[in-house]
C-alpha positions as CSV (number, residue, x, y, z in Angstrom):
1,X,117.3,92.9,101.4
2,X,114.4,94.1,103.3
3,X,115.0,94.4,107.1
4,X,113.8,91.7,109.5
5,X,110.5,92.7,111.1
6,X,109.2,92.2,114.7
7,X,105.5,92.3,115.6
8,X,104.0,91.3,118.9
9,X,100.5,91.5,120.4
10,X,101.6,94.3,122.7
11,X,102.2,96.4,119.5
12,X,98.4,96.7,119.1
13,X,98.6,99.2,121.9
14,X,100.4,102.6,122.2
15,X,104.2,102.8,122.7
16,X,106.4,105.0,124.8
17,X,107.2,108.1,122.6
18,X,110.8,108.7,121.7
19,X,112.4,112.1,122.0
20,X,111.6,113.3,118.5
21,X,109.5,116.5,118.5
22,X,107.4,115.1,115.6
23,X,106.8,111.6,117.2
24,X,103.5,110.3,115.8
25,X,101.6,107.2,116.7
26,X,98.5,106.6,114.6
27,X,95.8,104.0,113.9
28,X,93.7,104.1,110.7
29,X,90.6,102.1,109.7
30,X,88.7,102.1,106.4
31,X,85.7,100.1,105.2
32,X,83.1,99.8,102.4
33,X,79.7,98.2,102.4
34,X,78.8,97.4,98.8
35,X,75.2,96.7,99.6
36,X,74.6,100.1,101.3
37,X,77.1,101.8,99.0
38,X,78.6,103.4,102.0
39,X,82.2,103.6,103.1
40,X,84.7,105.7,105.0
41,X,87.9,106.0,107.0
42,X,88.9,107.0,110.5
43,X,92.3,108.1,111.9
44,X,93.8,109.2,115.2
45,X,97.4,110.4,115.0
46,X,98.8,111.1,118.5
47,X,101.6,113.7,118.6
48,X,102.3,113.7,122.3
49,X,105.5,115.7,122.2
50,X,103.6,118.4,120.4
51,X,100.6,118.1,122.7
52,X,97.9,117.4,120.1
53,X,96.3,114.7,118.0
54,X,95.3,114.7,114.4
55,X,91.7,113.3,114.3
56,X,89.9,112.5,111.0
57,X,86.5,111.0,110.2
58,X,85.4,110.7,106.6
59,X,82.2,109.0,105.3
60,X,81.3,108.5,101.7
61,X,77.5,108.4,101.8
62,X,75.2,106.6,99.3
63,X,74.0,109.9,97.8
64,X,77.6,110.9,97.0
65,X,77.6,113.4,99.9
66,X,80.8,113.2,102.0
67,X,80.6,113.7,105.7
68,X,83.9,115.0,107.0
69,X,85.6,116.1,110.3
70,X,89.1,117.0,111.1
71,X,90.5,118.4,114.3
72,X,93.7,118.9,116.3
73,X,92.5,118.5,119.9
74,X,95.0,118.9,122.8
75,X,96.3,115.7,124.4
76,X,98.6,115.2,127.4
77,X,100.0,111.7,126.8
78,X,100.2,108.8,124.4
79,X,98.4,106.4,126.6
80,X,95.3,105.8,124.4
81,X,93.7,106.5,121.1
82,X,90.8,108.8,122.2
83,X,90.2,112.4,121.2
84,X,87.6,114.7,119.8
85,X,84.8,112.2,120.2
86,X,86.7,109.4,118.5
87,X,87.9,106.2,120.2
88,X,89.8,103.1,119.1
89,X,90.0,100.1,121.4
90,X,92.0,96.9,121.0
91,X,89.8,94.1,122.4
92,X,91.9,91.1,121.2
93,X,95.2,91.9,119.4
94,X,95.2,91.1,115.6
95,X,91.6,89.8,115.9
96,X,89.1,92.3,117.3
97,X,89.1,96.2,117.5
98,X,86.4,98.8,118.1
99,X,86.0,102.2,116.4
100,X,83.6,104.8,117.7
101,X,82.9,108.4,116.8
102,X,80.3,110.7,118.3
103,X,80.4,114.3,117.1
104,X,79.6,116.4,114.0
105,X,80.6,116.2,110.4
106,X,80.4,118.8,107.7
107,X,78.3,117.5,104.8
108,X,79.7,118.1,101.4
109,X,77.7,117.7,98.2
110,X,80.9,118.7,96.3
111,X,83.8,117.2,98.4
112,X,86.3,118.9,96.1
113,X,85.5,122.1,98.0
114,X,87.7,120.7,100.8
115,X,90.7,121.9,98.8
116,X,90.0,125.2,100.7
117,X,89.1,123.8,104.2
118,X,88.2,127.1,105.8
119,X,85.6,127.9,103.1
120,X,84.3,124.3,103.0
121,X,83.7,124.2,106.7
122,X,82.0,127.6,106.8
123,X,80.0,127.2,103.6
124,X,78.4,123.8,104.1
125,X,75.8,122.4,106.6
126,X,76.9,120.3,109.6
127,X,75.1,117.2,110.9
128,X,75.5,115.1,114.1
129,X,77.2,111.8,113.5
130,X,77.4,108.5,115.4
131,X,79.6,105.6,114.3
132,X,80.1,102.3,116.1
133,X,82.1,99.6,114.2
134,X,83.6,96.3,115.2
135,X,86.6,95.3,113.1
136,X,87.8,91.7,112.9
137,X,91.0,90.5,111.2
138,X,90.5,88.4,108.1
139,X,94.1,88.1,107.1
140,X,97.6,87.6,108.4
141,X,99.6,90.7,109.6
142,X,101.8,92.6,107.2
143,X,104.8,94.6,108.4
144,X,106.0,95.5,111.9
145,X,109.1,97.2,113.4
146,X,112.5,96.7,111.8
147,X,114.9,94.6,113.9
148,X,118.4,95.8,114.5
149,X,120.3,92.8,113.3
150,X,123.6,94.6,112.8
151,X,122.9,95.7,109.3
152,X,123.9,99.4,108.9
153,X,120.9,101.7,108.7
154,X,120.7,104.6,106.3
155,X,120.6,107.8,108.3
156,X,117.7,110.0,107.5
157,X,117.6,113.8,107.7
158,X,115.4,115.5,110.3
159,X,112.7,116.4,107.8
160,X,112.5,112.9,106.2
161,X,110.9,110.9,109.1
162,X,107.6,109.2,108.2
163,X,107.4,106.2,110.6
164,X,109.9,103.7,112.1
165,X,107.3,101.0,112.4
166,X,104.2,100.2,110.4
167,X,101.8,97.3,109.9
168,X,98.6,96.6,108.1
169,X,95.8,94.0,108.0
170,X,92.7,93.3,105.9
171,X,89.6,93.4,108.0
172,X,85.9,92.9,108.2
173,X,83.7,95.7,109.6
174,X,80.3,95.5,111.1
175,X,78.1,98.0,113.0
176,X,76.1,101.1,112.5
177,X,76.6,104.6,111.1
178,X,74.3,107.6,111.6
179,X,74.6,111.0,109.9
180,X,71.8,113.4,110.8
181,X,68.5,111.7,110.6
182,X,69.8,108.9,108.3
183,X,71.2,105.7,109.7
184,X,72.6,102.5,108.2
185,X,73.6,99.0,109.4
186,X,77.1,98.3,108.0
187,X,78.6,95.0,107.1
188,X,81.6,95.3,104.8
189,X,85.4,95.0,104.5
190,X,88.4,97.2,104.6
191,X,92.0,97.6,105.7
192,X,93.6,99.0,108.9
193,X,97.1,100.1,109.8
194,X,99.1,101.2,112.8
195,X,102.4,103.1,112.8
196,X,104.7,104.9,115.2
197,X,107.8,107.0,115.0
198,X,108.8,110.5,113.7
199,X,106.5,111.8,111.0
200,X,106.3,114.8,108.7
201,X,103.8,114.7,105.9
202,X,106.3,116.5,103.8
203,X,108.9,113.6,104.0
204,X,107.8,111.7,100.9
205,X,107.9,113.6,97.6
206,X,104.9,111.6,96.6
207,X,103.3,108.2,97.2
208,X,100.4,106.0,96.0
209,X,98.6,103.7,98.5
210,X,95.9,101.4,97.0
211,X,93.8,99.2,99.2
212,X,91.0,96.8,98.2
213,X,88.8,94.0,99.4
214,X,86.9,91.5,97.3
215,X,84.9,89.9,100.1
216,X,86.2,87.8,102.9
217,X,89.1,85.9,101.2
218,X,90.6,88.3,98.6
219,X,92.2,91.7,98.6
220,X,95.4,93.7,98.0
221,X,97.5,96.6,99.1
222,X,99.9,98.2,96.8
223,X,102.2,101.1,97.6
224,X,104.9,103.2,95.9
225,X,106.7,105.8,98.0
226,X,109.0,108.2,96.2
227,X,111.7,110.3,97.8
228,X,112.9,113.7,96.8
229,X,115.9,112.0,95.1
230,X,113.5,110.0,92.9
231,X,114.2,106.7,94.6
232,X,111.1,104.5,95.0
233,X,110.2,102.1,97.7
234,X,107.8,99.3,96.5
235,X,105.5,97.4,98.9
236,X,102.3,95.5,99.2
237,X,100.7,92.1,99.1
238,X,97.8,90.1,97.6
239,X,95.4,88.3,99.9
240,X,94.3,85.0,98.4
241,X,92.9,82.1,100.4
242,X,93.9,83.4,103.8
243,X,97.6,84.0,103.0
244,X,99.6,86.9,101.7
245,X,101.7,86.8,98.5
246,X,104.2,89.6,98.8
247,X,104.7,92.2,96.0
248,X,108.1,92.5,94.3
249,X,107.2,95.2,91.7
250,X,104.4,97.7,91.0
251,X,103.7,100.1,88.2
252,X,100.7,102.5,88.3
253,X,99.2,104.5,85.5
254,X,96.8,107.3,86.5
255,X,94.1,109.1,84.6
256,X,93.9,112.7,85.9
257,X,90.8,115.0,86.0
258,X,90.4,118.7,86.2
259,X,92.8,121.6,86.4
260,X,93.8,120.6,89.9
261,X,94.8,117.1,88.7
262,X,92.9,114.7,90.9
263,X,93.2,110.9,90.2
264,X,90.2,109.5,88.4
265,X,91.2,106.2,86.9
266,X,93.9,103.8,87.8
267,X,95.6,100.9,86.1
268,X,98.1,98.9,88.2
269,X,100.5,96.1,87.2
270,X,102.1,94.0,90.0
271,X,104.5,91.1,90.3
272,X,104.6,88.9,93.4
273,X,107.2,86.7,95.1
274,X,105.3,83.6,93.9
275,X,105.8,84.6,90.3
276,X,102.3,85.8,89.6
277,X,101.5,88.9,87.6
278,X,98.4,90.9,88.3
279,X,96.6,93.7,86.3
280,X,94.1,95.9,88.2
281,X,91.9,98.7,87.1
282,X,90.2,101.2,89.3
283,X,87.5,103.9,89.0
284,X,87.2,106.6,91.7
285,X,83.6,106.9,92.9
286,X,84.1,109.9,95.2
287,X,87.2,111.9,96.2
288,X,88.0,114.4,98.9
289,X,91.3,116.4,98.8
290,X,93.0,116.9,102.2
291,X,96.0,119.0,102.9
292,X,98.8,119.6,105.4
293,X,101.0,122.7,105.7
294,X,104.2,123.2,107.5
295,X,107.1,125.7,107.3
296,X,110.6,124.5,106.7
297,X,113.7,125.7,108.6
298,X,113.9,128.8,106.4
299,X,110.3,129.8,107.0
300,X,109.1,128.7,103.6
301,X,105.6,127.2,103.6
302,X,105.4,123.6,102.3
303,X,102.0,122.3,101.0
304,X,101.1,118.6,100.9
305,X,97.9,117.3,99.3
306,X,96.4,113.9,100.2
307,X,93.6,112.9,97.9
308,X,91.4,110.2,99.3
309,X,89.4,108.4,96.6
310,X,86.7,105.8,97.4
311,X,87.4,103.4,94.5
312,X,85.8,100.5,92.6
313,X,88.4,97.9,91.6
314,X,88.4,95.2,88.9
315,X,90.8,92.3,89.4
316,X,90.7,88.7,88.2
317,X,87.1,89.1,87.0
318,X,86.0,90.3,90.4
319,X,84.7,93.7,91.6
320,X,85.9,95.1,94.9
321,X,86.2,98.3,96.8
322,X,88.7,100.3,98.8
323,X,90.6,103.5,99.1
324,X,93.2,105.0,96.7
325,X,95.3,107.5,98.6
326,X,97.5,109.9,96.6
327,X,100.0,112.0,98.5
328,X,101.8,114.8,96.6
329,X,103.8,117.8,97.5
330,X,102.3,120.7,95.6
331,X,104.9,122.8,93.8
332,X,103.8,125.7,91.5
333,X,100.2,124.7,92.0
334,X,100.7,121.1,90.7
335,X,101.2,117.7,92.3
336,X,104.8,116.6,91.9
337,X,103.8,113.0,91.1
338,X,101.9,113.8,87.9
339,X,104.4,112.0,85.7
340,X,105.1,109.3,88.2
């Protein structure tokens, strides 16, 4: 049985870090405006015990250019989500949050160049960027922190931590985006999440995280997280008429592109607790590959790739939009989840 979950309004703010060296507390927001054909995502991941934050801004622009920024600015505490020109503010828990970014982004006509970040940052032009978005909840909350109800917990190894608590919510997004001399008024939909606890990006062997909105009342999130032992954790929900129908099972078929094997097409099959069966197809509109590197206890370098695809979804005769995030450990130059 899944653990009991606890979620309170105070969890919309930061938490006191535990003693784990790799304690991470992060917030993430995505959005897509189908009228402007513009979308993106923003993330701040505080690592207070390591004295830095991971800060990401990614904008999928209407002309297929991707504006991107990543930094690891120094931080001294976990008191707020604010670093490197980005700021998240909770105005009203579960209902209203603000996202702002003022800084620069590299502009990539070919976002696949980000597979080699140093070259991509040096070899492409930069532009000033100004983002101000107001997010509002359009759904119930999904997830929280497991409650210790006496059920024995499975002990995880040091390198297997990914988050002890995590929740998500479908949202509306409204505001403005400027990149260089071009600006847009944004009114779209997306999904946000918040997690805290120890995290290594190398902990999952691979995962698939699919998010989508079909206007105000409909959407989904589907996830498969696979451990190094091959065991899979299935999660997700379908938003229909202001309520969530929880997912019991998910299968994902992927069409891959290029020698580096980036996901290009997706077909997903899901069953929910209400007994419904869903079939979804997705087509990636634009993709940028991100990476994380870390050395293990023996000094061997581990390489993780996180491919972020802005995706057009078809479900129940409707067209929607969202992100398809594919995380894979890279072994012998290939993503380990190719046959997953």
